[in-house]
LOGU-304934 format. One record per atom (N, C-alpha, C): residue in three letters; z, y, x. Coordinates in steps of 0.1 Angstrom, whole numbers, padded with zeros to 4 digits, always signed. Each point is the difference from the previous one (the first is absolute). Layout:
# residues N
ALAZYX/...
# end
This chain:
# residues 251
MET+0236+0164-0082/MET-0006-0012-0002/MET-0011-0003+0010/GLU+0000-0011+0006/GLU-0011-0004+0010/GLU-0013-0002-0007/LYS-0011+0001+0007/LYS-0013-0001-0005/LYS-0006-0014+0002/ILE-0009-0004-0009/ILE-0006-0013+0001/ILE-0015+0000-0001/SER-0006-0009+0007/SER-0015-0002+0000/SER-0003-0013-0006/VAL-0008-0001-0010/VAL-0005-0012-0005/VAL-0013-0003+0007/VAL-0001-0012+0006/VAL-0011-0004+0009/VAL-0007-0012-0006/THR-0014+0001-0001/THR-0007-0012-0005/THR-0014+0000+0006/ILE-0006-0012-0001/ILE-0014-0002+0004/ILE-0008-0004-0012/ALA-0013+0002+0001/ALA-0008-0003-0012/ALA-0014-0004+0004/ASN-0006-0010-0007/ASN-0014-0004+0002/ASN-0006-0003-0014/ASN-0009+0008-0004/ASN-0007-0002-0013/ASN+0011-0002-0011/GLU+0009+0010-0002/GLU+0011-0001-0009/GLU-0002+0010-0012/ALA-0013+0004-0002/ALA-0002+0011-0010/ALA+0006-0003-0014/LYS+0000-0013-0004/LYS+0005-0004-0013/LYS+0015+0002-0001/TYR+0008-0001+0012/TYR+0014+0000-0001/TYR+0007+0011+0007/ILE-0006+0007+0010/ILE+0007+0009+0008/ILE+0006+0012-0007/GLU-0007+0004-0011/GLU+0005+0012-0008/GLU+0013-0003-0006/ALA+0002-0012-0006/ALA+0013-0004-0006/ALA+0011+0000+0011/PHE-0004-0005+0011/PHE+0010-0001+0011/PHE+0004+0014+0005/LEU-0010+0009+0002/LEU+0003+0013+0005/LEU+0009+0008-0011/LYS-0003-0002-0012/LYS+0008+0007-0011/LYS+0014-0005+0001/SER+0002-0012+0004/SER+0014-0006-0001/SER+0008+0005+0012/VAL-0006+0006+0010/VAL+0008+0005+0012/VAL-0002+0015+0002/LEU-0004+0007-0010/LEU-0001+0015+0001/LEU+0013+0007+0004/TRP+0011-0007-0003/TRP+0013+0006+0003/TRP+0003+0001+0015/ALA-0008-0007+0008/ALA+0002+0000+0015/ALA-0004+0013+0006/ASP+0006+0003+0011/ASP-0002+0013+0007/ASP-0014+0000+0007/GLU-0005-0012+0003/GLU-0013-0002+0006/GLU-0006-0013-0003/ILE-0013-0001-0003/ILE-0007-0012-0002/ILE-0011-0002+0010/VAL+0001-0010+0008/VAL-0010-0003+0010/VAL-0009-0012-0004/VAL-0013+0002-0001/VAL-0009-0011-0003/VAL-0010-0002+0011/VAL-0001-0012+0005/VAL-0010-0003+0010/VAL-0010-0009-0006/ASP-0013+0005-0001/ASP-0010-0008-0006/ASP-0007-0009+0011/ASN-0002-0013-0004/ASN-0005-0010+0009/ASN-0015-0003-0003/GLY-0008+0010+0000/GLY-0015-0003-0002/GLY-0004-0002-0015/SER+0006+0007-0009/SER-0003-0002-0014/SER-0015+0005-0003/THR-0007-0008-0009/THR-0013+0004-0004/THR-0001+0005-0014/ASP+0012+0001-0007/ASP+0001+0006-0013/ASP+0006+0014+0002/ASN+0005+0005-0011/ASN+0005+0014+0001/ASN+0015+0001+0002/THR+0006-0010+0007/THR+0014+0000+0003/THR+0004+0013+0007/ILE-0007+0004+0010/ILE+0004+0012+0008/ILE+0000+0012-0009/GLU-0010+0002-0009/GLU-0001+0011-0009/GLU+0012+0001-0009/ILE+0004-0012-0005/ILE+0011+0000-0009/ILE+0013+0004+0007/ALA+0002-0006+0012/ALA+0012+0003+0008/ALA+0001+0014+0003/LYS-0011+0007+0003/LYS+0001+0014+0004/LYS+0003+0009-0012/LYS+0000-0005-0012/LYS+0004+0007-0012/LYS+0016+0002+0000/TYR+0006-0010+0007/TYR+0015+0000+0000/TYR+0007+0003+0013/THR-0007+0000+0011/THR+0005+0003+0013/THR-0010+0004+0010/ALA+0004+0009+0009/ALA-0009+0005+0010/ALA+0000-0009+0012/ARG+0010-0009+0001/ARG+0003-0009+0011/ARG-0008-0013-0001/VAL-0013+0001+0000/VAL-0009-0011-0002/VAL-0008-0002+0014/PHE+0001-0012+0005/PHE-0006-0003+0013/PHE-0009-0012-0001/SER-0009-0002+0010/SER-0009-0012+0000/SER+0002-0007+0013/ASN+0000-0013-0001/ASN+0002-0009+0012/ASN-0007-0014-0004/THR-0009-0004+0008/THR-0007-0013-0003/THR+0005-0012+0007/VAL+0011+0001+0007/VAL+0006-0012+0007/VAL+0002-0011-0010/SER-0003-0012+0004/SER+0001-0011-0009/SER+0014-0007+0000/ASN+0008+0003+0010/ASN+0013-0006+0002/ASN+0010+0008-0009/LEU+0006-0008-0010/LEU+0008+0007-0010/LEU+0013+0006+0006/GLY+0006-0007+0010/GLY+0012+0006+0006/GLY-0003+0012+0008/LEU-0011+0001+0007/LEU-0004+0012+0008/LEU-0004+0011-0010/LEU-0006-0004-0011/LEU-0004+0011-0010/LEU+0012+0006-0006/LYS+0010-0008-0003/LYS+0012+0006-0006/LYS+0008+0008+0010/GLN+0000-0004+0013/GLN+0007+0007+0010/GLN-0007+0014+0002/TYR-0013+0000-0001/TYR-0007+0013+0001/TYR+0004+0009-0012/ALA+0000-0006-0012/ALA+0004+0008-0012/ALA+0014+0005+0002/LEU+0009-0008+0006/LEU+0014+0005+0002/LEU+0000+0011+0010/SER-0009+0000+0010/SER+0000+0011+0009/SER-0004+0014-0005/GLN-0007-0001-0012/GLN-0004+0013-0006/GLN+0011+0006-0009/ALA+0010-0007-0003/ALA+0011+0005-0008/ALA+0008+0010+0008/THR+0006+0011-0007/THR+0007+0010+0007/THR+0014+0002-0005/LYS+0005-0008-0010/LYS+0013+0002-0005/LYS+0010-0010+0006/GLU+0013+0003-0002/GLU+0011-0008+0006/GLU+0000-0015-0004/TRP-0003-0002-0013/TRP+0001-0013-0006/TRP-0015-0005-0004/ILE-0002-0013+0001/ILE-0012-0006-0004/ILE+0002-0010-0011/LEU-0009+0001-0010/LEU+0000-0011-0010/LEU-0014-0006+0001/LEU-0001-0012+0006/LEU-0013-0006+0003/LEU-0003-0010-0012/LEU-0012+0004-0006/LEU-0004-0008-0012/LEU-0014-0004+0001/ASP-0004-0010-0008/ASP-0014-0003-0002/ASP-0004+0006-0014/VAL-0013+0002-0002/VAL-0004+0006-0013/VAL+0004-0008-0012/ASP+0002-0013+0002/ASP+0003-0009-0011/ASP+0015-0001-0002/GLU+0008+0009+0006/GLU+0015+0000-0002/GLU+0004+0013-0006/LEU+0007-0001-0011/LEU+0005+0012-0008/LEU+0015+0000+0001/VAL+0005+0012+0001/VAL+0015+0002+0001/VAL+0006+0000-0014/SER+0010-0008-0002/SER+0008+0000-0012/SER+0008+0013-0002/LYS+0004+0003-0012/LYS+0009+0012-0002/LYS+0013-0002+0007/LYS+0006-0012+0000/LYS+0013-0002+0007/LYS-0002+0002+0015/LEU-0011-0005+0006/LEU-0002+0001+0014/LEU-0002+0015+0004/HIS-0007+0007-0009/HIS-0003+0015+0003/HIS+0014+0007+0000/GLN+0009-0003-0009/GLN+0013+0006+0000/GLN+0008-0003+0013/GLU-0001-0013+0004/GLU+0008-0004+0012/GLU-0006+0007+0012/ILE-0013+0002+0001/ILE-0006+0007+0011/ILE+0005+0014+0001/LYS+0000+0006-0012/LYS+0005+0014-0001/LYS+0015+0001+0005/ASP+0008-0010-0003/ASP+0014+0000+0004/ASP+0001-0002+0015/VAL-0009-0008+0006/VAL+0000-0002+0015/VAL-0003+0013+0007/LEU-0010+0007-0006/LEU-0005+0012+0007/LEU+0010+0012-0002/SER+0008-0001-0010/SER+0009+0011-0003/SER+0014-0001+0007/ARG+0002-0011+0007/ARG+0013-0001+0008/ARG-0003-0005+0014/LYS+0010+0000+0008/LYS-0002-0005+0014/LYS+0002-0015-0001/SER-0011-0007+0002/SER+0000-0015-0002/SER+0006-0007+0012/ILE+0007-0011-0002/ILE+0006-0007+0011/ILE-0011-0010+0005/HIS-0011-0001-0006/HIS-0011-0009+0004/HIS-0012+0008+0004/ASN-0008-0006+0009/ASN-0013+0006+0004/ASN-0011-0005-0008/SER+0002-0011-0007/SER-0011-0006-0008/SER+0006-0008-0012/TYR-0009-0003-0009/TYR+0005-0008-0012/TYR-0011-0010-0004/SER+0005-0012-0003/SER-0009-0010-0006/SER+0000+0002-0015/ILE-0012-0003-0006/ILE-0002+0002-0014/ILE-0005-0013-0007/PRO+0006-0004-0011/PRO-0005-0012-0006/PRO-0013+0002-0008/TYR-0007-0011-0001/TYR-0013+0001-0007/TYR+0000-0007-0013/THR-0006+0005-0010/THR-0003-0007-0012/THR-0015-0002-0001/ASN-0005-0012+0001/ASN-0014-0004+0002/ASN-0006-0004-0013/PHE-0013+0003-0002/PHE-0008-0003-0012/PHE-0012-0008+0004/PHE-0003-0009-0008/PHE-0012-0008+0001/PHE-0009+0001-0013/LEU-0011+0007+0002/LEU-0009+0002-0012/LEU+0008+0008-0011/GLY+0008+0009+0005/GLY+0008+0009-0009/GLY+0012-0006-0006/HIS+0003-0013+0004/HIS+0012-0007-0005/HIS+0011+0001+0011/LYS+0012+0004-0004/LYS+0012+0000+0009/LYS+0003-0014+0004/MET+0001-0002+0014/MET+0003-0013+0005/MET+0015-0002+0004/ASN+0005-0012-0002/ASN+0014-0004+0003/ASN+0001-0010+0011/THR-0012-0005+0005/THR+0001-0011+0010/THR+0007+0005+0013/LYS+0007-0009+0006/LYS+0008+0004+0012/LYS-0008+0006+0011/MET-0012-0005+0002/MET-0009+0004+0011/MET-0003+0015-0001/LEU+0000+0006-0012/LEU-0003+0014-0002/LEU+0013+0008-0002/THR+0011-0006+0003/THR+0013+0008-0001/THR+0004+0003+0015/TYR-0002+0012+0004/TYR+0003+0004+0014/TYR+0002+0015+0000/SER+0005+0004+0012/SER+0001+0015+0003/SER-0006+0002+0013/LYS-0005+0013+0002/LYS-0006+0004+0012/LYS+0005+0014+0004/ILE+0000+0003+0013/ILE+0004+0013+0005/ILE-0012+0009-0003/ARG+0002+0010-0009/ARG-0011+0009-0003/ARG+0005+0015+0000/LEU+0013+0002+0001/LEU+0005+0014+0001/LEU+0008+0001+0013/PHE-0005+0009+0009/PHE+0007+0001+0013/PHE-0003+0014+0006/LYS+0009+0004+0010/LYS-0002+0012+0007/LYS-0012-0002+0010/LYS-0008+0010+0001/LYS-0012-0001+0008/LYS+0002-0004+0014/ASN+0011+0005+0006/ASN+0003-0002+0014/ASN+0006-0014+0003/VAL+0002-0008-0010/VAL+0006-0013+0003/VAL-0009-0012-0004/GLY-0012+0003-0006/GLY-0008-0010-0006/GLY-0014-0001+0007/SER-0005-0012+0001/SER-0014-0002+0005/SER-0005-0012-0007/ILE-0014-0002+0000/ILE-0006-0011-0007/ILE-0005-0010+0010/SER+0002-0012-0002/SER-0005-0011+0009/SER-0015+0000+0000/PRO-0006-0003+0011/PRO-0015+0001+0001/PRO-0007-0013-0004/ASP+0004-0005-0012/ASP-0006-0012-0005/ASP-0012+0003-0009/PRO-0011-0007+0000/PRO-0011+0003-0008/PRO+0002-0002-0015/VAL+0009-0009-0003/VAL+0005-0002-0014/VAL+0015-0003+0000/HIS+0007+0001-0011/HIS+0014-0003-0002/HIS+0008+0008+0011/GLU-0003+0013+0002/GLU+0007+0008+0009/GLU+0014+0003-0005/GLU+0009+0003+0009/GLU+0014+0003-0004/GLU+0005+0013+0006/VAL+0010+0006-0006/VAL+0006+0012+0006/VAL+0012-0004+0010/SER-0001+0005+0012/SER+0011-0002+0009/SER+0009+0012+0001/ILE+0013-0003+0000/ILE+0010+0011-0001/ILE+0010+0000+0011/LYS+0004+0011+0004/LYS+0012+0002+0009/LYS+0011+0005-0008/GLY+0011-0008+0000/GLY+0012+0005-0007/GLY+0003-0009-0013/ARG+0009+0005-0007/ARG+0005-0007-0012/ARG-0009+0001-0012/VAL-0001-0011-0007/VAL-0009+0000-0012/VAL+0008-0002-0012/GLY-0001+0010-0009/GLY+0007-0001-0013/GLY-0008-0007-0011/LYS+0005-0001-0012/LYS-0007-0006-0011/LYS+0000+0009-0012/LEU-0011+0001-0007/LEU-0001+0007-0012/LEU-0002-0010-0011/ASP+0004+0004-0012/ASP-0001-0009-0012/ASP-0012+0002-0008/GLY-0005+0013-0001/GLY-0012+0003-0008/GLY-0012-0007+0007/CYS-0010-0004-0008/CYS-0010-0008+0005/CYS-0014+0007+0001/LEU-0009-0006+0007/LEU-0014+0004+0001/LEU-0007-0010-0010/TYR-0008+0005-0009/TYR-0009-0008-0008/TYR-0012-0003+0008/HIS-0003-0012+0002/HIS-0011-0004+0009/HIS-0011-0007-0008/TYR-0012+0006+0000/TYR-0011-0006-0008/TYR-0010-0005+0010/SER+0004-0009+0008/SER-0009-0005+0011/SER-0011-0009-0006/PHE+0003-0007-0011/PHE-0010-0010-0005/PHE-0005+0005-0014/ARG-0010+0009+0001/ARG-0005+0007-0012/ARG-0009-0008-0009/SER-0008-0009+0006/SER-0009-0009-0007/SER-0002-0012+0008/LEU-0006-0010-0006/LEU-0003-0012+0008/LEU-0010+0002+0011/SER-0011+0008-0003/SER-0010+0002+0010/SER+0006+0008+0011/GLN+0008+0011-0003/GLN+0006+0008+0011/GLN+0009-0008+0008/THR+0008-0009-0006/THR+0010-0009+0007/THR-0008-0009+0010/ILE-0010-0007-0005/ILE-0008-0009+0008/ILE-0006+0008+0012/LYS-0006+0011-0003/LYS-0006+0009+0010/LYS+0010+0004+0011/LYS+0012+0003-0005/LYS+0011+0004+0010/LYS+0004-0012+0009/PHE+0002-0012-0006/PHE+0004-0011+0008/PHE-0012-0005+0009/THR-0012+0002-0005/THR-0011-0004+0009/THR-0001+0009+0012/ASN+0003+0013-0002/ASN+0000+0010+0011/ASN+0011-0003+0010/TYR+0012-0003-0006/TYR+0011-0003+0009/TYR-0003-0013+0008/ALA-0006-0010-0006/ALA-0003-0012+0007/ALA-0010+0002+0012/ARG-0010+0009-0003/ARG-0010+0003+0010/ARG+0007+0007+0012/ILE+0008+0010-0003/ILE+0007+0008+0010/ILE+0009-0009+0009/GLU+0006-0010-0006/GLU+0010-0008+0007/GLU-0007-0011+0009/THR-0013-0002-0002/THR-0007-0010+0007/THR+0001+0001+0015/PRO-0003+0012+0006/PRO+0001+0001+0015/PRO+0015-0001+0004/LEU+0009+0004-0009/LEU+0014-0002+0004/LEU+0004-0014+0001/LEU-0004-0008-0009/LEU+0003-0015+0000/LEU-0007-0006+0012/GLN-0013+0004+0003/GLN-0007-0005+0011/GLN+0007+0003+0013/ALA+0006+0013+0001/ALA+0007+0004+0012/ALA+0013-0009+0002/LYS+0006-0004-0011/LYS+0011-0009+0001/LYS-0003-0015+0002/LYS-0013-0002+0002/LYS-0005-0014+0002/LYS+0002-0009-0012/GLU+0000+0006-0012/GLU+0002-0008-0012/GLU-0013-0008-0002/LYS+0002-0013-0003/LYS-0011-0009-0002/LYS-0001-0003-0015/VAL-0013-0003-0004/VAL-0003-0004-0014/VAL-0001-0015-0001/SER+0006-0005-0011/SER-0001-0014-0003/SER-0001-0002-0015/VAL-0003-0013-0004/VAL-0002-0003-0014/VAL+0014+0003-0007/LYS+0011-0004+0007/LYS+0013+0003-0006/LYS+0002+0014-0003/LYS-0004+0009+0010/LYS+0003+0014-0002/LYS-0009+0006-0011/LEU-0012-0006-0002/LEU-0009+0005-0010/LEU+0004-0005-0014/THR+0008-0011-0001/THR+0003-0006-0013/THR+0015+0001-0003/MET+0008-0006+0009/MET+0015-0001-0003/MET+0007+0014+0001/TYR-0005+0008+0010/TYR+0007+0013+0001/TYR-0002+0009-0013/PRO-0012+0000-0005/PRO-0002+0008-0013/PRO+0009-0006-0011/LEU+0000-0014-0001/LEU+0009-0006-0010/LEU+0014+0003+0002/HIS+0005+0000+0012/HIS+0013+0004+0003/HIS+0003+0014-0004/MET-0009+0009+0002/MET+0001+0014-0004/MET+0002+0001-0015/PHE-0008-0008-0008/PHE+0001+0000-0014/PHE+0014-0005-0004/TRP+0005-0010+0006/TRP+0014-0005-0003/TRP+0010+0010+0004/ALA-0001+0007+0011/ALA+0009+0010+0004/ALA+0001+0012-0010/VAL-0011+0005-0004/VAL-0001+0011-0009/VAL+0004-0004-0014/PHE-0005-0011-0005/PHE+0002-0003-0015/PHE+0013-0008-0002/ILE+0004-0008+0009/ILE+0011-0009-0002/ILE+0013+0006+0007/LYS-0001+0000+0014/LYS+0011+0004+0008/LYS+0005+0014-0004/ASP-0009+0010-0001/ASP+0003+0014-0003/ASP+0000+0003-0015/GLN-0001-0011-0008/GLN+0002+0001-0014/GLN-0011+0009-0007/GLY-0012-0001+0005/GLY-0011+0007-0006/GLY-0002-0004-0014/TRP+0004-0013-0003/TRP-0002-0006-0013/TRP+0007+0008-0011/LYS+0010+0008+0004/LYS+0007+0008-0010/LYS-0008+0011-0006/ASP-0011+0004+0008/ASP-0009+0010-0005/ASP-0012-0005-0008/GLY+0001-0013-0003/GLY-0010-0006-0009/GLY-0014+0000+0006/ILE-0010+0004-0008/ILE-0014+0000+0004/ILE-0002+0010+0011/TRP+0008+0010+0000/TRP-0001+0010+0011/TRP+0005-0006+0013/GLY+0010-0007+0000/GLY+0005-0007+0012/GLY-0010-0010+0005/LEU-0006-0007-0009/LEU-0010-0010+0003/LEU-0012+0007+0007/GLY-0005+0011-0006/GLY-0011+0007+0006/GLY+0003+0005+0014/LEU+0012+0006+0002/LEU+0004+0005+0013/LEU+0001-0012+0010/ALA+0005-0011-0004/ALA+0001-0012+0009/ALA-0014-0004+0004/LEU-0009-0001-0009/LEU-0014-0004+0003/LEU-0007+0010+0010/CYS+0003+0013-0002/CYS-0005+0010+0009/CYS+0005-0002+0014/PHE+0013-0002+0002/PHE+0006-0003+0013/PHE-0005-0013+0006/THR-0003-0010-0009/THR-0006-0012+0005/THR-0014+0002+0006/TYR-0007+0009-0007/TYR-0014+0003+0005/TYR+0002+0008+0014/TYR+0010+0009+0001/TYR+0002+0007+0012/TYR+0003-0009+0012/GLU+0008-0010-0002/GLU+0004-0009+0010/GLU-0012-0008+0005/PHE-0009-0005-0010/PHE-0012-0007+0003/PHE-0009+0009+0008/ALA-0002+0013-0005/ALA-0010+0009+0006/ALA+0004+0003+0015/ARG+0013+0001+0003/ARG+0004+0002+0014/ARG-0006-0010+0009/TYR+0001-0013-0003/TYR-0005-0011+0008/TYR-0015-0002-0001/TYR-0005+0003-0012/TYR-0015-0001-0001/TYR-0007+0010+0009/PHE+0005+0012+0000/PHE-0007+0010+0009/PHE+0003-0003+0014/LEU+0011-0005+0004/LEU+0003-0005+0013/LEU-0010-0011+0004/TRP-0002-0009-0009/TRP-0010-0011+0003/TRP-0014+0006+0002/LEU-0004+0010-0008/LEU-0013+0006+0002/LEU-0001+0007+0013/TYR+0011+0007+0004/TYR+0001+0007+0012/TYR-0002-0009+0012/ALA+0007-0011+0000/ALA+0000-0010+0011/ALA-0014-0006+0001/SER-0006-0003-0012/SER-0013-0007+0000/SER-0011+0010+0006/ARG+0001+0012-0003/ARG-0010+0010+0005/ARG+0002+0001+0015/GLN+0012+0000+0005/GLN+0003+0001+0014/GLN-0006-0012+0008/LYS+0000-0012-0007/LYS-0005-0012+0007/LYS-0015+0001+0001/THR-0007+0006-0010/THR-0014+0000+0000/THR-0006+0012+0007/SER+0009+0010+0004/SER-0005+0012+0007/SER-0001-0002+0015/
# end
C-alpha cells in the first residue's frame, strides 16, 4: 500500500484543529503549517504530529505550496481545517492506496454547511482536486481561491468532504471582509473601476444568483442568510476598491 500525507494550514484554529486532526489520524503523515497563530493552535497540533511548521507568508497559494513541499509521502490529501473526511471517502482513499491507480489525482465532492445546516444550493455543489500524487500536483500562487494544478488524468471519488466554512455569522462576515481586502490590489491591477452600478446592482445580482438562480431558496432561512452574506461580499469587494482608489488620489 502506498503512503499518504494529509497537508493543511492553520491560523488561530485552536477551537477546531483537534477535531480535524483526530479525523485524519489514519494517515501515514500529517503536515500542519501554522500561519502566525496567536492562540494555542501549534501546541494542539504538536500533540498529534511532529510535522508542524511555521510560515507567515500572507499569500494563500504560496503558503499551501510551502506546506506541500514539507510532505514526504507518495500521495497528498490537501485539506483545510474546516474540512472533515466522510467514512465513505476514507474507504475510497484506502482503496486507491492499496492498488495501482490509473489516475494521478482525484476530485472530491463537497458537502457544505452554513451555520451547521447542510446546504443544497447549486453554488455549493462542486468538486475539487484534493487527492493527488505529490510529483504531479502544484498549487496556483493566488492570494485567495487558489487551485491545484495537475499533470495527468484526474479521476473522481464519490465520498465527500464535509465542509464547515461558514461556522457563524460573525466568522462568515469576517472571512468575506478579509477576502474582499485581499482582492482589492488584484482588482486594481486589472484596472477595475468602481461605479454606483457596481456598488448597488452587482450585489443585488449576486443575491439573485445565489438565492434564485442557484436555488438557495430551497434551503429556506439558511439559503436567505447565505445569499445575504454573498451580497455583502460583492459589495465589500467594490467598497474596498473605492477606498483604495480614493486614498491613492489623495496621497
